[in-house]
N, C-alpha and C positions, 0 to 999 in steps of 0.2 A: 564461517559464521558471520563475518562482516558482510558478505553478499546477502545473506538472509536478512540481516538487519536493514540493509539498503532496500531490499524488496518490501519489507514490512513498512518502511517509511514511505516508499512510493505508493503502496496500497492505501495508506492512511491519507496521503495527499489527494489521490483520486477519489476516495470516499468523501472528503471534504468538498471537492469540486462538484461532485454529484449532488451533495446536499445544498450547496449554494445555488446550483442550477434549478433544483426543485423549488427553492424559496423564490428565486426570480421569476419562475414560470407562474407560481401562484400570485405573485404581485402583479405580473402582466395581465393575468386573467381578471383580477379585481379592477385594474385600470381600464381594461377594455369594456367591462360591464358598466363602469361609471361613465365612460365616454359615450357608450350606446344610450344610456338613460339621458344624458345631456343632449344628445342629438335628437332623440325622440321629443324632448321638451321643445327644442328649437323648431322642429318640423311642425309640431302642433300649434306653436305660436304663429308661425308663418301662415299656416292654413287658416287659422282664425282671422288673421289680419286680411287675407285675401277674400275671405267670405264677407267680412264687414265692408270692405271697400267695394266689392262687387255686388253688394246688397243681396247676398246669399244666392246669387245666380252663377251658373257656370261661366267660365271664361269665354267659351265659344259663343254663348248667348250674348254676353256683353259685347264681344267683338262684332257680332252680327248687328246688334242694335246701333253700335257706334258707327259701323260702316255704311248703314243705310242713309241715303241723302234725306235731309230734312226738308219737308215741304214748307215753303215760306210764301206768304202772299206777295203778289207782285207789287212792287212799290209804285206809288203814283209819281207823276212827273214832278209834283211839288216836293216830294220827299227824296228825290234822287240825291240831293246834296247831303242829306242826313245819313242815308244808307251807305253811301260809298266809303266813309271812314270806318264803318263797323265791319266790313267784309274782311279786311286783313286780321282784325282781332279775332273773329270767329275761326278763321283758318288756323290761326296760331293756337287757339284753344283746342281745336280738334286735333291738331298735331301733337300737342302736349298730352291730350287724353290718350291718343294712340300710343305714344311712348310709355305712358304710365301703364297702359294695359299690357303692352309687350313686356315691360319690365316685370309686372306682376305674374304674367304667364311664365316668364323665364324663371323667376324665383320659385314659383309653384312647382315647375318641372324639376328644378334643381333640388328642391326639398324632397320631392317624391323619389328621385334617384338616390339622394343621400339616405333617406329612410330605408329604401330597398337594400342598399349596400350594407347599411348597419344591421338590418335583419339577417342578411346573408353571413356577415362576419360573426354575428352572435351565434348563428346556427353552427358555423364551422368551429368556433371556439368551444361551443358546448359539446361538440363531438370529439374534437382533438384533445382538448385539455385533460379530460379524465384519462384517456389512453396514455398520453405523455406522462402524466403524473404516476399512473400505474407502472409504466415502463421504468421510470426513474426509481420508483420504490423497489422494483425487482432488481435493478442493477445495484442499488445500495445494499440490499440484502445479500446479493451474491458477493459483493466486495467485503462485507462484514464476515461472511463465512470463510472466504479465502484468507482474510486477515487472521481469524482464529486458527485456521489450519497452519498458517505460517508461524504463529506464535508457538503452537504445539511442536512443530518440527524444530524450531529454534531451541525450545526447552530440552527436547530429546537429544539433539546434537550437543547441547551444553553438558548434559549428563554423560554422554559418551566421551566427550573430551576430558571431563573430570576423571572418569574411570581410566582412560588411557594415561593421563598424567600420573595418577596413583600407581599404575602398573609400571610406568617408566621409572618412578622414584624407587619402587621396590626392587626393580631389576638392577638399578645402579648400586643399591646397597649390597645386593647379592654378589655382583661382580667385584665390588671392592673387597668383600670378605673372601671371595675365592682367590683374589690376587694375593692377599695376605697369607692364606693357607698354602698356596702354591710356593710362595717364597720360603715358608718354613719347611716344606717338604724338600725343596731343592737344597737348602742348607744341610738338612739331615743326611740326604743322599751324598752330598759332597764330603761330609765328615766320615761317613761309612766307607766311601771309596778310598779316602786317604788312609784309613786304618788297614784296609785290605792290601793296599799297595805297599805299606811299610813292612808287613810280615813280622812284626815284633810281638812275640807272645806276651811279654810283660806289658807292653803298651796295650795289647788287646785285653789282658786281665784288668789293667787299670781303667780302660774305657768301656769294658763290657757292661759295667753298671750304668753307663750312660744311656743304655737302652731305656731305662726307666725315666732318666732325665729328659731324653729327646722324645721318646714315644708317648709316654703317658701324659706329660704336660700338654702335648699337642692334642691328644684325645680329650683331656680335661678342658682345654680351651674350646674345643668344638662342642663339648657337652654344655659348658657354661653359655656359649653363644647361641646354639641352636637347640639344646636339649637332647633327649635320647634319640629323637628322629634324626637330628643332624649328625650325631655320632655314628649311627648306623649307615647313614649315607656316605660317610667318609671312611668307613671301615676298610674299604679296598686299599686305600693308600697306606693305612697303618699296617695292614697285613703284609704289604710289600716290604715295609721296613722290618717287620718281624722275620720274614724269610731271609732278608739280608743279614740280620744278626745271627740267625742259625748257621749260615755259611761261615761267618766269622768264628763261631764256637767250634765248628768242625775242623777248621784249619788249625785252631789253637790246640786241639787234642792230637792232631796228626803230626805236628812239628814237635820234636823232642826239645825240651828246655835244658840247656847246658848250664851247669853251675860253674861259676868262676871261683878259682882258688885264690 
């Protein structure tokens, strides 16, 4: 019975674990959906920023336009001193523009990759989450059924143990009563044997009436304790004592009684 109680406790622990796992899976699914929505918002914001900075032109067109050399008028000889300081500034501006364009391109590509991954994760989660949830529900239902069966088996075994305990108590009472009756029969047999061995007719006449005192009180005790059914069940022992007293009576009539003067 202790083993069954241990099994029931373990089954309840497993059932609680499955319930916690199901709850955590539902929370993870909600968190994933929120993260996906947040990622979509970030991607849309980056896309709008790139469109505004690129004047709604594709990045490839912006790169082509910026990569083409600009046609500038040839400077005059008088303006050489003025043009020379502006060339490094123009090169620096072009370099900065190229870096900005490369950075925007990189951000746009990263946003597209992130959006694609988010969509893939969302699709996988939409497919796997219901199946996992259904599987966990099936396991929980199975554990609940096993728990109910274990409870029923435990109750049935408890009833059997109670019945065995009652039968054991009744058997102990019966054994105690039989020991008492056996002791009474043994004492009566010893007394009858002593009378037969003595061979004294007067003593036999004196103790002949003891048949009623030894036999019938014994039967009366049996009837009081067990009723009529108990007396019938022990009739064999009383009959044996009756046969013994018949032998005593026959010997009394066979032996002549001598009168003393």
